[in-house]
SEVEX-282627 format. One record per residue (C-alpha): x, y, z; chain. Coordinates in steps of 0.02 Angstrom, whole numbers. Layout:
SEVEX-282627
X:X, Y:Y, Z:Z, fiba:A
...
end
This chain:
SEVEX-282627
X:855, Y:-170, Z:519, fiba:A
X:877, Y:-326, Z:575, fiba:A
X:895, Y:-481, Z:516, fiba:A
X:736, Y:-605, Z:537, fiba:A
X:710, Y:-743, Z:645, fiba:A
X:680, Y:-871, Z:454, fiba:A
X:877, Y:-828, Z:445, fiba:A
X:934, Y:-840, Z:629, fiba:A
X:831, Y:-1004, Z:610, fiba:A
X:924, Y:-1098, Z:432, fiba:A
X:1085, Y:-1018, Z:490, fiba:A
X:1058, Y:-1100, Z:649, fiba:A
X:1032, Y:-1261, Z:537, fiba:A
X:1144, Y:-1283, Z:411, fiba:A
X:1284, Y:-1248, Z:558, fiba:A
X:1214, Y:-1412, Z:596, fiba:A
X:1189, Y:-1481, Z:471, fiba:A
X:1381, Y:-1454, Z:391, fiba:A
X:1483, Y:-1528, Z:557, fiba:A
X:1380, Y:-1666, Z:508, fiba:A
X:1425, Y:-1698, Z:339, fiba:A
X:1568, Y:-1565, Z:276, fiba:A
X:1712, Y:-1645, Z:383, fiba:A
X:1796, Y:-1707, Z:231, fiba:A
X:1733, Y:-1557, Z:142, fiba:A
X:1864, Y:-1423, Z:225, fiba:A
X:1993, Y:-1575, Z:278, fiba:A
X:1965, Y:-1534, Z:465, fiba:A
X:1898, Y:-1567, Z:625, fiba:A
X:1780, Y:-1454, Z:701, fiba:A
X:1847, Y:-1384, Z:854, fiba:A
X:1836, Y:-1213, Z:950, fiba:A
X:1943, Y:-1078, Z:909, fiba:A
X:2108, Y:-1074, Z:987, fiba:A
X:2293, Y:-1047, Z:953, fiba:A
X:2357, Y:-1145, Z:808, fiba:A
X:2527, Y:-1232, Z:851, fiba:A
X:2615, Y:-1172, Z:695, fiba:A
X:2668, Y:-1315, Z:639, fiba:A
X:2449, Y:-1391, Z:608, fiba:A
X:2371, Y:-1391, Z:494, fiba:A
X:2264, Y:-1260, Z:443, fiba:A
X:2080, Y:-1272, Z:423, fiba:A
X:2017, Y:-1262, Z:233, fiba:A
X:1885, Y:-1153, Z:201, fiba:A
X:1814, Y:-1093, Z:41, fiba:A
X:1791, Y:-909, Z:0, fiba:A
X:1735, Y:-794, Z:-136, fiba:A
X:1787, Y:-646, Z:-144, fiba:A
X:1621, Y:-511, Z:-133, fiba:A
X:1578, Y:-312, Z:-178, fiba:A
X:1472, Y:-196, Z:-112, fiba:A
X:1325, Y:-126, Z:-259, fiba:A
X:1219, Y:15, Z:-212, fiba:A
X:1045, Y:-65, Z:-207, fiba:A
X:869, Y:2, Z:-139, fiba:A
X:850, Y:-31, Z:18, fiba:A
X:679, Y:-73, Z:85, fiba:A
X:567, Y:-132, Z:230, fiba:A
X:431, Y:-272, Z:189, fiba:A
X:281, Y:-248, Z:265, fiba:A
X:99, Y:-339, Z:292, fiba:A
X:-48, Y:-234, Z:280, fiba:A
X:-233, Y:-242, Z:240, fiba:A
X:-308, Y:-170, Z:110, fiba:A
X:-442, Y:-45, Z:108, fiba:A
X:-581, Y:58, Z:-13, fiba:A
X:-528, Y:237, Z:-84, fiba:A
X:-680, Y:330, Z:-47, fiba:A
X:-844, Y:254, Z:47, fiba:A
X:-1008, Y:351, Z:49, fiba:A
X:-1176, Y:339, Z:108, fiba:A
X:-1302, Y:390, Z:-28, fiba:A
X:-1428, Y:473, Z:72, fiba:A
X:-1591, Y:549, Z:-7, fiba:A
X:-1608, Y:754, Z:-56, fiba:A
X:-1809, Y:741, Z:-59, fiba:A
X:-1940, Y:643, Z:20, fiba:A
X:-2037, Y:534, Z:-47, fiba:A
X:-2086, Y:332, Z:-83, fiba:A
X:-1973, Y:200, Z:-193, fiba:A
X:-2050, Y:178, Z:-340, fiba:A
X:-1916, Y:96, Z:-413, fiba:A
X:-1751, Y:-20, Z:-355, fiba:A
X:-1633, Y:14, Z:-522, fiba:A
X:-1479, Y:-81, Z:-443, fiba:A
X:-1454, Y:-215, Z:-306, fiba:A
X:-1339, Y:-243, Z:-175, fiba:A
X:-1162, Y:-294, Z:-241, fiba:A
X:-1207, Y:-211, Z:-403, fiba:A
X:-1037, Y:-109, Z:-478, fiba:A
X:-1095, Y:50, Z:-556, fiba:A
X:-1042, Y:180, Z:-662, fiba:A
X:-1027, Y:374, Z:-594, fiba:A
X:-1201, Y:428, Z:-623, fiba:A
X:-1296, Y:260, Z:-608, fiba:A
X:-1471, Y:265, Z:-537, fiba:A
X:-1512, Y:172, Z:-366, fiba:A
X:-1676, Y:218, Z:-347, fiba:A
X:-1796, Y:309, Z:-388, fiba:A
X:-1945, Y:399, Z:-283, fiba:A
X:-2132, Y:430, Z:-365, fiba:A
X:-2171, Y:574, Z:-440, fiba:A
X:-2332, Y:611, Z:-368, fiba:A
X:-2368, Y:779, Z:-386, fiba:A
X:-2196, Y:860, Z:-420, fiba:A
X:-2250, Y:879, Z:-632, fiba:A
X:-2397, Y:982, Z:-564, fiba:A
X:-2302, Y:1098, Z:-460, fiba:A
X:-2179, Y:1113, Z:-576, fiba:A
X:-2312, Y:1175, Z:-716, fiba:A
X:-2376, Y:1308, Z:-590, fiba:A
X:-2190, Y:1364, Z:-571, fiba:A
X:-2172, Y:1374, Z:-748, fiba:A
X:-2342, Y:1460, Z:-762, fiba:A
X:-2310, Y:1599, Z:-637, fiba:A
X:-2101, Y:1627, Z:-694, fiba:A
X:-2204, Y:1670, Z:-886, fiba:A
X:-2314, Y:1795, Z:-797, fiba:A
X:-2190, Y:1892, Z:-691, fiba:A
X:-2053, Y:1899, Z:-872, fiba:A
X:-2202, Y:1966, Z:-943, fiba:A
X:-2248, Y:2086, Z:-804, fiba:A
X:-2033, Y:2134, Z:-789, fiba:A
X:-2038, Y:2181, Z:-951, fiba:A
X:-2215, Y:2293, Z:-948, fiba:A
X:-2131, Y:2362, Z:-800, fiba:A
X:-1950, Y:2406, Z:-884, fiba:A
X:-2029, Y:2496, Z:-1015, fiba:A
X:-2132, Y:2622, Z:-928, fiba:A
X:-1979, Y:2641, Z:-828, fiba:A
X:-1889, Y:2668, Z:-987, fiba:A
X:-2008, Y:2811, Z:-1035, fiba:A
X:-2040, Y:2893, Z:-858, fiba:A
X:-2209, Y:2830, Z:-821, fiba:A
X:-2163, Y:2712, Z:-676, fiba:A
X:-2026, Y:2722, Z:-521, fiba:A
X:-1869, Y:2620, Z:-495, fiba:A
X:-1983, Y:2546, Z:-341, fiba:A
X:-2103, Y:2481, Z:-485, fiba:A
X:-1964, Y:2436, Z:-573, fiba:A
X:-1869, Y:2321, Z:-445, fiba:A
X:-2013, Y:2255, Z:-378, fiba:A
X:-2064, Y:2162, Z:-546, fiba:A
X:-1894, Y:2105, Z:-552, fiba:A
X:-1892, Y:2023, Z:-373, fiba:A
X:-2053, Y:1962, Z:-434, fiba:A
X:-1982, Y:1892, Z:-600, fiba:A
X:-1806, Y:1804, Z:-492, fiba:A
X:-1924, Y:1727, Z:-361, fiba:A
X:-2036, Y:1654, Z:-472, fiba:A
X:-1883, Y:1604, Z:-580, fiba:A
X:-1807, Y:1514, Z:-408, fiba:A
X:-1969, Y:1413, Z:-393, fiba:A
X:-1969, Y:1344, Z:-545, fiba:A
X:-1759, Y:1289, Z:-529, fiba:A
X:-1813, Y:1218, Z:-376, fiba:A
X:-1987, Y:1119, Z:-424, fiba:A
X:-1868, Y:1033, Z:-574, fiba:A
X:-1692, Y:997, Z:-449, fiba:A
X:-1849, Y:905, Z:-330, fiba:A
X:-1893, Y:822, Z:-482, fiba:A
X:-1709, Y:765, Z:-536, fiba:A
X:-1691, Y:723, Z:-357, fiba:A
X:-1824, Y:578, Z:-374, fiba:A
X:-1684, Y:497, Z:-460, fiba:A
X:-1547, Y:436, Z:-326, fiba:A
X:-1382, Y:407, Z:-420, fiba:A
X:-1210, Y:334, Z:-383, fiba:A
X:-1105, Y:492, Z:-338, fiba:A
X:-939, Y:403, Z:-422, fiba:A
X:-908, Y:230, Z:-494, fiba:A
X:-877, Y:119, Z:-357, fiba:A
X:-977, Y:-61, Z:-266, fiba:A
X:-1161, Y:-28, Z:-188, fiba:A
X:-1107, Y:-133, Z:-47, fiba:A
X:-1280, Y:-114, Z:37, fiba:A
X:-1445, Y:-53, Z:-22, fiba:A
X:-1593, Y:-79, Z:134, fiba:A
X:-1724, Y:10, Z:44, fiba:A
X:-1866, Y:-84, Z:-49, fiba:A
X:-2001, Y:-21, Z:-183, fiba:A
X:-2151, Y:61, Z:-64, fiba:A
X:-2027, Y:126, Z:71, fiba:A
X:-2043, Y:300, Z:122, fiba:A
X:-1883, Y:402, Z:121, fiba:A
X:-1875, Y:540, Z:215, fiba:A
X:-1751, Y:706, Z:157, fiba:A
X:-1582, Y:605, Z:196, fiba:A
X:-1652, Y:472, Z:199, fiba:A
X:-1503, Y:311, Z:181, fiba:A
X:-1533, Y:222, Z:49, fiba:A
X:-1359, Y:122, Z:31, fiba:A
X:-1196, Y:105, Z:36, fiba:A
X:-1066, Y:175, Z:-115, fiba:A
X:-858, Y:120, Z:-94, fiba:A
X:-720, Y:168, Z:-244, fiba:A
X:-616, Y:-5, Z:-286, fiba:A
X:-504, Y:84, Z:-363, fiba:A
X:-402, Y:139, Z:-316, fiba:A
X:-372, Y:37, Z:-173, fiba:A
X:-266, Y:81, Z:-48, fiba:A
X:-142, Y:-28, Z:67, fiba:A
X:-109, Y:40, Z:227, fiba:A
X:36, Y:4, Z:358, fiba:A
X:103, Y:11, Z:505, fiba:A
X:282, Y:104, Z:504, fiba:A
X:428, Y:113, Z:645, fiba:A
X:487, Y:249, Z:709, fiba:A
X:663, Y:198, Z:642, fiba:A
X:605, Y:170, Z:467, fiba:A
X:473, Y:324, Z:419, fiba:A
X:613, Y:456, Z:385, fiba:A
X:651, Y:333, Z:258, fiba:A
X:476, Y:341, Z:173, fiba:A
X:430, Y:448, Z:58, fiba:A
X:278, Y:490, Z:-27, fiba:A
X:268, Y:452, Z:-195, fiba:A
X:384, Y:311, Z:-206, fiba:A
X:335, Y:158, Z:-298, fiba:A
X:319, Y:16, Z:-179, fiba:A
X:306, Y:-173, Z:-232, fiba:A
X:141, Y:-270, Z:-181, fiba:A
X:102, Y:-444, Z:-170, fiba:A
X:-55, Y:-483, Z:-176, fiba:A
X:-193, Y:-635, Z:-108, fiba:A
X:-131, Y:-765, Z:-254, fiba:A
X:6, Y:-697, Z:-262, fiba:A
X:-55, Y:-583, Z:-386, fiba:A
X:86, Y:-415, Z:-401, fiba:A
X:75, Y:-250, Z:-420, fiba:A
X:148, Y:-70, Z:-388, fiba:A
X:89, Y:32, Z:-302, fiba:A
X:117, Y:240, Z:-252, fiba:A
X:154, Y:306, Z:-66, fiba:A
X:8, Y:447, Z:-44, fiba:A
X:29, Y:479, Z:127, fiba:A
X:155, Y:441, Z:251, fiba:A
X:82, Y:511, Z:435, fiba:A
X:158, Y:616, Z:545, fiba:A
X:114, Y:544, Z:725, fiba:A
X:155, Y:393, Z:801, fiba:A
X:35, Y:279, Z:880, fiba:A
X:23, Y:305, Z:1065, fiba:A
X:-6, Y:113, Z:1102, fiba:A
X:139, Y:57, Z:959, fiba:A
X:232, Y:195, Z:911, fiba:A
X:203, Y:192, Z:736, fiba:A
X:172, Y:275, Z:582, fiba:A
X:40, Y:246, Z:446, fiba:A
X:71, Y:226, Z:294, fiba:A
X:-18, Y:216, Z:150, fiba:A
X:-20, Y:149, Z:-16, fiba:A
X:-122, Y:161, Z:-165, fiba:A
X:-140, Y:35, Z:-309, fiba:A
X:-229, Y:35, Z:-462, fiba:A
X:-392, Y:-116, Z:-485, fiba:A
X:-485, Y:-77, Z:-634, fiba:A
X:-530, Y:-247, Z:-640, fiba:A
X:-611, Y:-261, Z:-471, fiba:A
X:-520, Y:-394, Z:-444, fiba:A
X:-478, Y:-344, Z:-260, fiba:A
X:-571, Y:-302, Z:-119, fiba:A
X:-554, Y:-204, Z:57, fiba:A
X:-497, Y:-309, Z:189, fiba:A
X:-372, Y:-390, Z:106, fiba:A
X:-179, Y:-432, Z:178, fiba:A
X:-65, Y:-369, Z:60, fiba:A
X:139, Y:-373, Z:60, fiba:A
X:201, Y:-234, Z:39, fiba:A
X:416, Y:-196, Z:6, fiba:A
X:420, Y:4, Z:57, fiba:A
X:581, Y:74, Z:-17, fiba:A
X:697, Y:161, Z:74, fiba:A
X:817, Y:234, Z:-10, fiba:A
X:991, Y:174, Z:-107, fiba:A
X:1126, Y:74, Z:11, fiba:A
X:1291, Y:-6, Z:-30, fiba:A
X:1247, Y:-203, Z:0, fiba:A
X:1355, Y:-364, Z:-21, fiba:A
X:1222, Y:-509, Z:-110, fiba:A
X:1254, Y:-682, Z:-9, fiba:A
X:1162, Y:-836, Z:21, fiba:A
X:1052, Y:-850, Z:175, fiba:A
X:1174, Y:-1007, Z:214, fiba:A
X:1335, Y:-897, Z:232, fiba:A
X:1252, Y:-815, Z:398, fiba:A
X:1343, Y:-863, Z:576, fiba:A
X:1300, Y:-804, Z:729, fiba:A
X:1457, Y:-706, Z:821, fiba:A
X:1479, Y:-785, Z:1008, fiba:A
X:1367, Y:-651, Z:1077, fiba:A
X:1217, Y:-690, Z:972, fiba:A
X:1249, Y:-578, Z:842, fiba:A
X:1206, Y:-599, Z:641, fiba:A
X:1326, Y:-586, Z:526, fiba:A
X:1473, Y:-662, Z:408, fiba:A
X:1631, Y:-745, Z:433, fiba:A
X:1785, Y:-661, Z:298, fiba:A
X:1971, Y:-675, Z:286, fiba:A
X:2059, Y:-553, Z:322, fiba:A
X:2246, Y:-479, Z:240, fiba:A
X:2320, Y:-579, Z:362, fiba:A
X:2230, Y:-744, Z:341, fiba:A
X:2127, Y:-743, Z:488, fiba:A
X:1939, Y:-744, Z:523, fiba:A
X:1869, Y:-563, Z:540, fiba:A
X:1666, Y:-566, Z:591, fiba:A
X:1532, Y:-433, Z:527, fiba:A
X:1350, Y:-431, Z:612, fiba:A
X:1262, Y:-412, Z:442, fiba:A
X:1094, Y:-263, Z:411, fiba:A
X:987, Y:-362, Z:291, fiba:A
X:963, Y:-222, Z:167, fiba:A
X:836, Y:-312, Z:57, fiba:A
X:769, Y:-465, Z:-18, fiba:A
X:765, Y:-542, Z:-184, fiba:A
X:739, Y:-686, Z:-278, fiba:A
X:939, Y:-677, Z:-293, fiba:A
X:962, Y:-696, Z:-97, fiba:A
X:1011, Y:-554, Z:26, fiba:A
X:1088, Y:-411, Z:26, fiba:A
X:1160, Y:-340, Z:172, fiba:A
X:1266, Y:-195, Z:247, fiba:A
X:1363, Y:-163, Z:349, fiba:A
X:1531, Y:-238, Z:306, fiba:A
X:1668, Y:-159, Z:217, fiba:A
X:1651, Y:-126, Z:3, fiba:A
X:1754, Y:-277, Z:-48, fiba:A
X:1778, Y:-431, Z:83, fiba:A
X:1833, Y:-620, Z:65, fiba:A
X:1654, Y:-697, Z:94, fiba:A
X:1678, Y:-866, Z:173, fiba:A
X:1555, Y:-972, Z:96, fiba:A
X:1607, Y:-1143, Z:125, fiba:A
X:1672, Y:-1195, Z:319, fiba:A
X:1600, Y:-1037, Z:413, fiba:A
X:1538, Y:-1168, Z:542, fiba:A
X:1722, Y:-1245, Z:594, fiba:A
X:1817, Y:-1072, Z:613, fiba:A
X:1805, Y:-936, Z:736, fiba:A
X:1864, Y:-735, Z:753, fiba:A
X:2026, Y:-730, Z:745, fiba:A
X:2077, Y:-899, Z:682, fiba:A
X:2208, Y:-934, Z:552, fiba:A
X:2141, Y:-1006, Z:406, fiba:A
X:2192, Y:-1098, Z:216, fiba:A
X:2076, Y:-991, Z:102, fiba:A
X:2022, Y:-1066, Z:-69, fiba:A
X:1917, Y:-1017, Z:-196, fiba:A
X:1743, Y:-1117, Z:-137, fiba:A
X:1713, Y:-1185, Z:-314, fiba:A
X:1884, Y:-1280, Z:-300, fiba:A
X:1799, Y:-1340, Z:-143, fiba:A
X:1644, Y:-1359, Z:-202, fiba:A
X:1694, Y:-1481, Z:-348, fiba:A
X:1757, Y:-1641, Z:-255, fiba:A
X:1598, Y:-1677, Z:-172, fiba:A
X:1488, Y:-1606, Z:-321, fiba:A
X:1592, Y:-1747, Z:-407, fiba:A
X:1561, Y:-1885, Z:-275, fiba:A
X:1370, Y:-1836, Z:-261, fiba:A
end
């Protein structure tokens, strides 16, 4: 993972400012790194001892929220729309009615089917008694049973057709569209509306091939939503096939949205955990550029000379930057790093001592 471009710019700005106001602070003049005369006064720098700590590495990405699921609600029987029971944009509970179709002759057909079923039940009972006394053949009994079962199926179908006249939400969600009105005629599979489930919501992210192996299903991601709201989310899907155009993998994070405060299509920032790493906590102001353009930090080695260490951004939080790629313990140059170069001998002092006169003068 590379240091963000914003930190490169910040490091450059800090370097210019330090050159302008800092010469008195470090007691020397800015000069390019060169071999020092043993009698020359060493440049003073402020240092702070730093020890790497185990932290959770993470990658911060921007994605888009999307509904957990979305369905087109369709009619399962035909008929005229007799009543509209939900409006576009309504939040519906599972099973809430959306529209009701006219009953027409359905009640009459159910009564007829139930009457026929009652008749077939009597006929089957009579055939069963006769069969027990050997007055009816097995074929007659089977015929009576088939007729009874057929009548029962007809009555059940009539009841189901009546139940289907009230078209309901299959799950809790928002009715995103409802194109039908009272008086419209719906055929079987006619569109009633679109229902979207917004609790939970999902965030779709694109992860680079260098990081995807470290993203694990079930990991907890930190989400920042529009308006600054924060939520914890769970990684529910890690793609196994890269997009041909971008060579990135899709990762989905799910988070609770019980109050419906967030909708589909919002921009969400997600911090995905990438496992444990050893890192140093530093201020962005201590970052420097090497001669070949790498971003890192400068330290004072055991022989009192400046060393440059390229840095990898492990994570960022309210305290600063956590950077890896450094030894376990270092003497980090925090004051004057822009006035010294790699290999240069320096006079190192705790940065609190060098900062004190400047603070008093201000």
